[in-house]
N, C-alpha and C positions, 0 to 999 in steps of 0.2 A: 609244765611238769607232769600233769595228769596224762596228757596226750603221749608224752614220751614214755611214761610208765606202761600205758596200754600197748604201745608199739613193741616194747620190750617183751610183754607177756605173749605176743604173737610169735616170738622166735622159737627155734627148736628147743624142746625140753632140756636137752643137754646144755645148751647155751644158757638157758634160764637158770639151771642148777648151778652152773659155773659162776654166773653173776651173783647168785645168792651166797655162795661161799666167799666170794670177793667182798660182798657187803659185810659178812660176819667178821672177816679178818680186818677190814678197815674199821668197822665199828668197835671191835675189841681193842684195836690199837689206840683209837681216840680215847676210850675209857681209861686205858692204862696210862696214857700220857697226861690226861686230866688228873688222875690220881697222883702221879709222881711230881707233876709240876705245880699243882695247886692245893690238893687236899692233904696229902701226907706231910709235906714240909711245914704246913701250918697247923698240924695236929687236928684236922677236921675229920672226925669219924662219922661220915655221912651214910650210915647204914650199910647193909650188905657185908659180904665177906671182906671187902676192902676196908670197911669200917672196923671189922673185927681185927684185921691185920694191923691197923693203925693203933688200936688199943693194946694189942699184945706186944707191939714194938715198944710202946710207951711203958709197959709193965715189965717185960722181960728182955727187950732188945732183940727180939726175933725178926729175921729178915721178912718183910711183907710178902715178897714173891713166893718164898717157901711156905709161908703160912697159907697163902691163897691156894697153892697147889695141894697142900695137906688137907684143906677143907673141901675144895671143889671136886677132886677126883672121887673120894669116898661118897660125897653127896650125889654125884652122878650115878655111881653104882647103886646106891640106895634108891634113887629115883627110878632106875630101870626095874629094880625088884618090886617096888611098890606101885609105881604108876605105869610101868611098861610102855604102852604105845605112845605116850606123850613125849618120849625121848628118842633121839636119833643121833647119828654121827655128827650132825650139825651142833648139837649141844656139847658133845665131847670136844669138838674143835674150839668152840667158844670158851669152855671152861678151862682148857689147857693153854690156849694161845694167849689169853688175857694175862695170866701170871708170867708167861714167857716174855711178853713185851714189858711188863713191869720190871722184870729182872734186867732186861737189856737197857732200859732207860733210867735205871735207878740213880745213875751218877750225873744226870743232866742237871745243871744249875737251875733252880726254880726262879721264875721271873719276878716273884713278889714274896715277901715275908709278912705281908699284911693279911691277917686272918679273914677280914671281910672280903677282900678281893679274892682270896683263895676259895672262900665258900661260894662266891658268886660265879667265878669262872670255872671252878671245879664242878659245880652243879650243872652249869651249862654244857661243859664238855662231856660229862658222864651221860647227861640226857641225850645229847647229840649222838654219842657213840652207841648207846643202848637202842635208840630209835632206829639207827641204821642196821644194827644187829637184828632187831625185830622185823624190819622190812625184808631182811634176808631169811625170815622164818627160822631164826636161830635163837640161841639163848647163851648167856654167860654163866648160867647155873647159879651157884651160891645160894643165898637165902631165899631166892625165888622158888627153888625146889622145896625148901622147908615149908614155905608158904603154901605150895600146892599140896603137900602132904598133910599139913594142918587142915586145909580146906576139905580134903577127902574124908578125914576121920572125925572132924568136929562140926562140919557143915558151916563153919564161919566163912564169910566171903573171903576171896583171895586178897582183896583190898584191906580188910580188917586184919587178916593174918600178917600181911606185910607191915602194917602199922605197928602191930605188937612186937614183931621181930626187930624192926628198925628202931622202935622206941626203946627197946631193951639195950640195944647197942649204944644209942645216944646217951642213955642214963649211965651206962658203964663209962663212957668217955668223960662224963661230968666228974666222976670220982677219980679217974686216972689223970685227966688234964685239968679242966676247970669247967665251971658252969657256963662261963662265957663261950668257951670252945664248943660246948654242947649246943648252945643257942645258935651259933654259926652253922653247926651241922644241920639243924632243922631248916635253916634258910636254904642250904644246899640241897637237901632232900626235896623240898618243895619245888625248887627250880628244875631239878632233874625230872620230876613227874610232868611238869608243864612242857619242857622241851621234848620229851618223848612223844607227847601227844601232837606237838607241832610237826615233828619229823614224820610221824605216821600218817596223820590225816589233815595237816595244815592248821589254819587258825579258826576253822569253823566250830560251831557249837555242838551240843548233843545231837546225835544222829537218830533218824527214824528210818527203818528199813521195811519195805514191802517185798514179800517173797511169794512168787507164784511157781508152784512145782507140782508134778505128779506124785511126789513123795513128801507131801506136806506134813504127814504124821511123823515120819522119821526125822525131818528137820525140826519140827516142833519139840520133840523129845530131846534132841541133841542140844537145842538152845537152852531148854530148861535145866538140863543136867550139866552141860559143859561150860556155859556162860553164866548160868544162874540168873537169867532174866526172864520176865514174864512175856508171854506171847498171846496176842489176840487173833482169833480166827474170824475173818470177815467173809460172809457169803459172797460169791462172785459167779458170773456166768461168762463163758468164753464168747467173744463177739463173733467169731467165725463158725464155731461148732455148736454154740448154744448149750454146751455141756457145763455142768457145775464145776467151777474152778475156785475153790476156797483160796483166800489171800491171807497170808500170815503177816501181821504187823508187830514189829518189835522196836522198842525205844531203848537205846543203850548209850553208854559213855563212848567218847572218842577212842579211848584206848582199847575198847572191846571190838571195834569195827573190823580190824584185820582178822581177828579170830573168827568172827561171824562169817566173813567172806570165805575163809579157808574151810570152815565147817560146811557151808552150803555147797562149795565146790566138791567136797569129799562125798557128800550124800547124794547130790544130784547135779552133775556138771551142766545139765541143760536147763537148770532153774533160771527164772527171770527175776532179777533183783533190782529194786529201785531204792536208792539211798538219798535222803534229803536232810537238810539241816533243821534242827528244832531249836528255836531261839530260847524257849523256856519250857521246862518240864517240871510239874509239881506232882508229888505222890510218892508212894512207897519206893524206896531205892534211889530217889533223887531229892535234891535240896534246892530251895529257891536261891 
């Protein structure tokens, strides 16, 4: 799989861009089907705008597809105004196409009415779809945009921001549906996060990256500001030139690896990057 991905990355940029849009459309479709087949019919509000639409349907009977459009499009515009460069046409495609597929597939008969199965397979499906969307360097918008805005103005990590948002949605579902349904939603959210990691970077553990670049200062600052991870600068000497070549070392979570590679590619396309597995990491920002 890794070799295939590297071969794809050597293709014409237009071909790569087309493949990324295809990934976004396929991923968004999988998320929408997981919502309509497993989460929504079993009243599992597993965070995100889809969770909000489930809660609002249970409260007011509003169509989930319309609710998702009503939230996602204004959030996209807000994201452009506040976060600017972090948004693109790919985000617009994801935020609009996902509710469209939800609308088209809303009458499909769900395969199960068992909440536990709905939570399990719904979480797996959403994680699979989002992982594919992220591989296409896209987004389905929603509460992820709110999380980024909270991160920008409060300096809370994006992970904590998303936990607060999804936690609020789950609590709301406990009042609208039942505490049991809220507990199922937590299972689904956990599975979604794990499957996203698997789709993006496989089954490996925490990553350690070594970066050698002529623009190490710019890369160092970008990692600190955009990924919110610490960086260690290790003195190094080029074996051929005998010039000083500082090496940046950064330990990060699986889900942050794709963003790191995109960041380095943006700052210095000629940078030399080594990524390895870290079996165990202890210290600030990581847990045993």
